[in-house]
C-alpha positions, 0 to 999 in steps of 0.5 A, a space after each residue: 155148036 160153040 158156047 164161046 163168045 169174044 169179049 168184045 161182045 160180052 163186054 158189049 152185052 154186060 154194058 146193054 144190061 147195065 143200061 137197061 137196068 139203069 134205065 128202068 130203075 127209080 130206086 136210089 140210095 143215099 148216103 150223107 149227101 150223095 145220091 146213087 141209082 140202085 139197079 136192083 133191089 131184094 129182100 136181103 140187099 140191093 146192087 149198084 154200078 160198081 164202076 160209078 159207085 165209091 164203096 158204101 158203107 154203114 148206113 144208108 137211105 133207100 128212096 123210090 123217086 122221092 118216097 122214103 123206102 127204108 133205112 138200111 145198115 149195109 155191108 159190102 157182098 160181091 162184085 159181079 158183071 159191073 154190080 157192086 151188091 150190098 146186104 142188109 144187116 138191118 133194114 127198117 122201113 121208114 115211117 111218114 109220121 111219128 109212132 103212137 106213145 099210146 093206144 087210139 080207139 078205133 072209134 076216137 074223134 078225129 077233131 074237137 068241134 067248137 061249141 056254137 
């Protein structure tokens, strides 16, 4: 049995794999005003389409739909099978509120009630 596949079949399988990743991913990366779909995300990096996305570098934001996940400092890693992979130099989780600069007691009141 031969393990050789013709180039046309390899190309169509690669295109189908990328189409499947594109269809299932909700993640996107934003740099400035530009936004691009993320194909895969792992602990220390992510990948985007190599042919569609221009080279990325520096500070980017990662989103899941409209929810801001991370602010990342990235560097290009490698291109493989139509995917451009990037690694995180720094990956900071985004918070939906400002950090407190004081200790809040767990039993502190949430609001003040008027004296009526």
